[in-house]
C-alpha positions as CSV (number, residue, x, y, z in Angstrom):
1,M,92.0,98.7,84.2
2,N,92.9,98.8,87.9
3,F,95.4,97.2,89.7
4,S,99.0,96.6,91.9
5,E,101.8,94.5,90.6
6,T,105.1,93.9,92.1
7,V,108.2,93.0,89.8
8,N,111.7,91.8,91.9
9,C,113.9,91.9,88.5
10,S,115.4,94.7,86.5
11,V,112.7,96.3,84.1
12,I,112.5,99.2,82.3
13,H,109.3,101.4,82.5
14,K,108.4,103.1,79.3
15,A,105.8,106.3,79.0
16,G,105.1,109.0,76.6
17,W,105.9,110.6,79.5
18,V,108.0,110.8,82.9
19,V,107.3,113.0,85.7
20,I,110.0,113.3,87.7
21,D,108.3,115.8,90.0
22,P,106.0,118.2,89.8
23,Y,108.9,120.3,88.3
24,T,110.5,117.7,85.9
25,I,108.8,116.3,83.3
26,V,110.5,114.0,80.5
27,R,109.0,113.8,76.8
28,D,109.0,110.0,75.8
29,G,110.9,108.8,79.0
30,F,111.8,105.8,80.4
31,V,112.6,104.5,84.6
32,H,114.8,101.7,85.0
33,V,114.0,99.9,88.0
34,D,115.8,97.4,89.6
35,S,114.9,94.8,92.9
36,G,112.2,97.4,93.7
37,L,114.7,101.1,93.5
38,I,115.0,102.9,90.9
39,K,118.4,103.0,89.1
40,D,117.5,105.6,86.7
41,V,115.3,107.8,84.9
42,G,115.9,109.8,81.2
43,R,114.6,109.8,77.9
44,G,114.5,108.0,74.6
45,S,115.6,103.9,74.6
46,C,117.5,104.0,77.5
47,S,121.0,102.4,75.8
48,G,123.4,101.1,77.6
49,H,121.1,99.9,80.0
50,I,121.5,95.9,81.0
51,I,117.5,95.0,80.4
52,G,115.9,92.4,81.6
53,H,112.3,93.2,80.8
54,I,110.6,96.3,79.1
55,I,107.1,97.3,80.2
56,D,105.8,100.5,77.8
57,Y,102.4,101.6,79.2
58,G,101.6,103.9,76.3
59,P,101.5,107.2,75.7
60,G,100.5,108.5,78.7
61,A,102.5,109.2,81.8
62,L,104.2,108.1,84.6
63,L,103.9,109.6,87.3
64,P,105.2,109.1,91.5
65,V,102.0,108.0,93.0
66,L,99.6,110.5,94.9
67,I,99.7,110.5,98.7
68,N,96.8,110.6,100.7
69,A,98.6,112.3,104.1
70,H,95.3,112.5,106.3
71,T,92.2,109.5,106.0
72,H,90.8,107.2,108.1
73,L,89.4,104.5,106.7
74,E,87.6,103.2,110.3
75,L,84.9,105.6,109.0
76,C,85.0,104.0,105.4
77,A,81.4,102.2,106.5
78,L,79.9,105.6,106.9
79,K,80.0,107.1,103.4
80,D,76.6,108.8,103.1
81,K,75.5,108.3,106.9
82,V,76.6,111.2,108.3
83,L,74.9,114.3,107.3
84,P,76.8,118.2,108.3
85,E,73.1,119.8,108.2
86,K,73.0,120.0,111.6
87,G,76.7,122.0,112.4
88,F,79.7,120.1,113.3
89,R,79.2,119.4,116.9
90,N,75.8,117.4,115.8
91,W,78.1,115.7,113.0
92,V,80.9,114.6,115.3
93,E,78.4,113.3,118.1
94,N,76.3,111.5,115.1
95,L,79.2,110.1,113.4
96,I,80.1,109.0,116.9
97,N,76.9,106.8,117.5
98,L,76.8,105.6,113.8
99,R,80.1,104.3,114.3
100,N,79.6,102.2,117.9
101,S,76.6,101.1,116.0
102,V,78.1,99.6,112.8
103,G,80.6,96.8,114.9
104,S,84.1,96.4,114.6
105,E,84.0,93.8,111.5
106,H,81.8,95.9,109.4
107,L,84.4,98.4,109.8
108,K,87.1,96.3,108.8
109,T,85.6,95.3,106.0
110,A,84.7,98.9,104.7
111,A,88.3,99.9,105.6
112,I,89.6,96.9,103.2
113,N,87.8,98.2,100.4
114,G,88.9,101.7,101.0
115,V,92.3,100.4,100.6
116,K,91.6,99.4,97.3
117,E,89.9,102.4,96.2
118,L,93.3,104.3,97.4
119,V,95.3,102.1,95.2
120,E,93.0,101.6,92.1
121,S,92.9,106.3,92.2
122,G,96.1,106.2,91.7
123,C,97.4,106.5,95.7
124,G,100.1,104.5,97.1
125,V,101.2,106.3,100.7
126,I,98.8,107.5,103.0
127,G,98.7,108.8,106.4
128,E,95.8,106.8,108.3
129,I,94.2,107.8,111.4
130,S,92.9,105.5,114.1
131,T,90.7,106.2,116.6
132,L,89.7,102.2,117.3
133,G,92.8,101.0,116.5
134,L,91.6,98.6,113.8
135,T,93.1,99.2,110.6
136,W,97.1,98.7,112.0
137,E,96.9,95.3,110.3
138,I,94.8,96.3,107.3
139,V,96.9,98.8,106.0
140,S,100.4,97.4,107.4
141,N,99.4,93.8,105.4
142,S,98.7,95.9,102.1
143,S,100.6,97.1,99.0
144,L,100.5,100.6,100.6
145,A,103.1,102.4,102.3
146,G,103.1,105.0,105.0
147,V,102.2,106.2,108.5
148,W,99.6,104.9,111.1
149,F,98.5,107.4,113.3
150,R,97.2,105.5,116.8
151,E,94.6,109.1,117.6
152,F,93.6,109.7,121.5
153,L,92.0,112.6,123.4
154,G,90.6,113.4,126.5
155,N,92.6,113.7,129.6
156,D,94.5,110.5,130.3
157,L,98.0,109.8,130.1
158,H,98.5,106.1,128.3
159,Q,101.6,104.2,129.6
160,D,101.7,101.3,126.7
161,I,101.7,103.2,123.7
162,K,104.6,101.8,121.3
163,C,105.7,103.8,118.2
164,Y,108.2,101.7,115.9
165,N,108.9,101.4,112.1
166,E,107.4,98.2,110.4
167,K,107.9,97.5,106.9
168,S,107.1,100.1,104.6
169,F,105.2,101.6,107.8
170,I,105.1,103.3,110.6
171,K,103.2,103.2,113.6
172,S,103.0,106.6,115.1
173,I,100.4,108.7,117.2
174,A,97.7,111.7,116.7
175,G,96.2,113.6,119.1
176,H,92.5,114.1,118.1
177,A,92.9,118.1,118.5
178,P,93.8,120.8,121.1
179,H,90.0,121.1,122.0
180,T,89.3,118.1,123.0
181,M,92.5,116.7,124.9
182,S,94.4,117.8,128.1
183,P,97.3,119.7,127.2
184,E,99.5,117.3,129.5
185,L,97.8,114.2,127.2
186,L,99.5,116.2,124.1
187,V,102.3,117.0,125.5
188,D,102.9,113.9,126.6
189,L,102.4,112.3,123.1
190,K,104.3,114.4,121.0
191,D,107.2,113.9,123.5
192,R,106.9,110.2,122.5
193,T,107.4,110.4,119.0
194,R,109.9,113.1,119.4
195,K,112.2,110.4,121.0
196,E,111.6,108.2,118.1
197,N,111.8,111.1,115.6
198,I,108.9,110.2,113.7
199,P,105.7,112.6,112.6
200,F,102.7,113.4,114.7
201,S,99.5,114.1,113.6
202,I,96.8,116.7,115.3
203,H,93.5,118.5,113.7
204,L,93.8,121.9,114.5
205,A,92.0,125.4,113.7
206,E,89.3,123.5,112.2
207,S,85.9,124.7,113.3
208,E,84.2,127.5,115.0
209,D,83.1,125.6,117.8
210,E,86.9,124.8,118.5
211,I,88.1,128.1,118.1
212,M,84.9,129.2,120.5
213,F,85.8,126.6,123.2
214,L,89.4,127.8,123.3
215,T,89.7,131.1,123.4
216,T,86.8,131.9,125.9
217,G,86.4,128.2,127.7
218,K,82.7,128.4,126.8
219,G,80.3,127.2,123.8
220,I,78.3,124.3,122.2
221,W,82.1,122.1,122.6
222,A,82.4,123.5,126.5
223,D,78.9,121.7,127.1
224,F,79.8,118.7,124.4
225,M,82.8,118.2,126.3
226,T,80.6,118.1,129.7
227,E,78.1,115.9,128.7
228,K,81.0,112.9,127.5
229,G,82.3,113.7,131.0
230,I,85.4,115.3,129.8
231,D,86.8,117.5,132.8
232,F,89.0,120.6,131.4
233,S,88.8,122.9,134.2
234,G,92.6,122.5,134.2
235,W,93.3,123.1,130.8
236,N,94.3,126.7,131.2
237,L,91.7,128.4,128.5
238,P,91.3,130.5,127.4
239,V,94.1,130.9,124.6
240,E,94.9,133.2,122.1
241,T,94.7,130.8,119.3
242,P,94.8,127.4,118.6
243,V,97.9,127.5,116.7
244,R,99.6,129.8,119.2
245,Y,98.4,127.6,121.7
246,L,100.5,124.6,120.1
247,E,103.6,126.6,120.2
248,D,103.5,128.0,123.4
249,L,103.2,124.1,124.9
250,G,106.1,123.1,122.5
251,V,104.4,120.7,120.4
252,L,105.4,122.3,116.4
253,D,108.1,121.1,114.9
254,E,109.6,119.4,111.4
255,N,107.6,116.0,112.7
256,T,104.2,117.7,113.5
257,I,101.1,117.8,111.0
258,A,98.6,120.1,111.3
259,V,95.5,119.2,110.0
260,H,92.9,122.0,108.4
261,L,93.9,125.0,109.8
262,I,90.4,126.7,108.0
263,H,90.4,129.2,110.8
264,A,94.4,129.9,110.6
265,K,95.4,133.4,109.8
266,E,98.9,134.9,108.7
267,K,100.3,135.3,112.2
268,D,99.5,131.4,112.2
269,F,100.9,130.9,108.9
270,E,104.4,132.7,110.4
271,I,103.8,130.2,113.6
272,L,104.0,127.3,111.1
273,L,106.5,128.1,109.3
274,R,108.9,129.2,112.0
275,H,108.5,125.5,113.3
276,N,108.8,124.0,110.2
277,V,105.5,122.9,110.9
278,R,104.0,120.2,108.0
279,V,100.7,120.9,106.9
280,C,97.8,119.1,105.6
281,L,94.6,120.3,103.8
282,C,91.7,118.2,103.1
283,L,89.5,121.1,101.1
284,R,86.7,119.0,100.0
285,S,85.6,117.6,103.6
286,N,86.2,121.3,104.8
287,F,83.6,122.9,101.8
288,N,81.4,119.7,102.4
289,L,81.5,120.4,106.7
290,H,81.7,124.0,107.1
291,D,80.9,125.3,104.2
292,M,84.5,126.8,104.1
293,M,88.5,126.9,103.3
294,P,91.8,127.2,104.3
295,D,93.4,130.2,102.9
296,L,95.5,128.4,100.4
297,T,96.9,131.4,98.6
298,G,97.7,132.7,102.2
299,M,100.1,129.5,103.4
300,L,101.1,129.7,99.6
301,K,102.2,133.2,100.1
302,A,103.8,132.4,103.5
303,G,106.0,129.9,102.2
304,L,104.2,126.9,103.3
305,K,104.5,123.9,101.5
306,P,100.4,122.4,102.5
307,C,99.9,118.3,101.8
308,L,96.7,117.0,100.6
309,G,94.4,114.5,102.6
310,T,91.1,113.1,102.0
311,D,89.9,113.0,105.1
312,S,87.1,110.1,106.0
313,L,84.4,108.9,103.4
314,A,81.7,110.1,106.2
315,S,83.2,113.4,105.3
316,T,83.6,113.6,101.5
317,K,82.8,111.3,98.8
318,S,86.0,109.5,97.5
319,L,89.5,108.4,98.8
320,S,91.0,109.9,95.5
321,I,93.6,112.5,95.8
322,F,93.2,113.3,91.9
323,D,89.4,114.2,92.8
324,E,91.0,116.0,95.7
325,M,93.6,118.1,93.6
326,A,90.8,118.4,90.8
327,F,88.6,120.2,93.2
328,V,91.6,122.5,94.3
329,S,92.2,123.8,91.6
330,K,88.4,124.6,90.6
331,S,88.3,126.2,93.8
332,F,92.6,128.2,93.6
333,P,92.7,128.2,89.8
334,L,95.4,130.9,90.1
335,I,98.0,128.4,91.9
336,P,99.7,126.9,88.9
337,P,98.9,123.0,88.2
338,A,102.7,121.8,89.4
339,E,102.2,123.7,92.8
340,I,99.4,121.3,93.3
341,L,100.6,118.2,92.3
342,A,103.6,118.8,94.5
343,M,100.6,118.8,97.2
344,A,99.9,115.2,96.3
345,T,103.4,113.8,96.2
346,V,106.4,115.5,97.1
347,N,104.8,117.5,99.7
348,G,102.6,114.5,101.0
349,A,106.4,112.3,101.1
350,T,108.1,115.0,103.0
351,A,105.3,115.6,105.8
352,L,105.0,111.5,106.7
353,G,108.8,111.7,107.2
354,L,109.2,109.3,103.7
355,G,110.8,111.6,101.5
356,E,113.7,109.2,101.1
357,M,111.5,107.1,99.4
358,F,108.6,108.8,98.0
359,G,107.4,111.6,96.3
360,S,109.5,111.7,92.8
361,L,111.0,109.3,90.3
362,T,114.9,109.9,91.1
363,P,117.6,107.2,91.1
364,G,117.4,105.0,95.0
365,K,113.6,106.0,95.7
366,R,111.4,103.3,95.9
367,A,109.5,102.4,92.8
368,A,106.3,103.1,93.6
369,F,104.5,104.6,90.5
370,V,101.4,105.2,88.5
371,Y,100.6,105.1,84.8
372,V,97.4,108.0,84.0
373,P,96.3,107.3,80.1
374,V,96.8,111.1,79.0
375,D,97.1,112.4,75.6
376,V,98.9,115.8,75.5
377,L,101.4,117.6,73.6
378,S,103.3,119.3,75.8
379,K,104.7,119.9,79.3
380,S,101.7,122.1,80.4
381,E,99.3,120.7,79.2
382,L,99.7,117.8,81.1
383,Q,100.2,119.1,84.3
384,Q,97.0,120.7,83.5
385,A,95.2,117.6,83.2
386,L,97.0,115.4,86.0
387,V,95.5,117.7,88.2
388,N,92.1,118.5,86.4
389,A,90.7,115.0,86.1
390,N,89.6,111.7,87.3
391,F,91.4,109.1,86.2
392,K,89.9,106.2,88.5
393,G,89.0,103.1,86.8
394,S,91.4,103.9,84.3
395,C,95.0,104.0,85.7
396,K,97.5,101.6,87.0
397,T,99.1,102.1,89.9
398,V,102.9,100.3,90.7
399,L,103.6,99.8,93.9
400,Q,107.0,97.7,94.8
């Protein structure tokens, strides 16, 4: 059974296991919720609490809602329609053409279905990237929380951009990528989010085409930009690396989310760590589009704390973070399950600037959790089960 529910009274939520955070797990646990906030978490019968209502989910596990820190709901309508065989530049061009041919109403309908898929697969918080501006009302009126990023590219500055918090959503800005926008626009957009102290997202070091263009000013991407009428003659190319380029522009800080980083190296990790940049990885999408993945092991060794996104249904099969965790676990079997679970919960909440409300089941945070019907005997077995299974169709998402 898959559904979302809201309970406004005092409620005790019980389960065989309660995952307070990826490293703190209680057997035979409870979560006491009052007026949508977590009041207490513990083990046993929760005696001493004033109980208005008890919900016993069963022998499985309650854990914080999963966080999809990077997705493109506007592209849900393009699932299985954009093939990556001819290279990234051609994939991008095909995507743009298909998206423009579909029509806004169909894009919106598919995005609504995407929201449903997210909730049904245990997700409660998202980082949504919107190029056309079509999904703000869809996500802000849904049961989800998160950040809605309006994405920009090219050379033109935009004077009518507004950033603010509304209900459970932050309305912010994303720069598409350093190889698709002028340095002046990139800096301007980042400055606007910096004034509001809210997250700024950007695709970074994703493709070989990007690396070639930024480090030489030439190549397939340069030709593509020229065809699209984007003048990059004043972009001060070439640069050393995409990461170093953003550092030189002054856009790297704790509110910057760098997405993908397939071609980032050890020196790049040092730069990102020095500026406390948030890192978001979409490994299934990277593998599907580029037949490559970022150096996740190197990132963790350097001290970075990546979070997870799915990217869009134009480049991956589902919006499920459970699916994403399973792929990470299979691809990097030496990474502990607790570390992978952290990428899907607490790291994502921190990256999106929502760590005080989401990411763990601790008192004072929003009552947002998911129940999964696992049958395990130990904490380590539970951690393994959570990051290696697809619970779509069997989990229950509770968002208050």
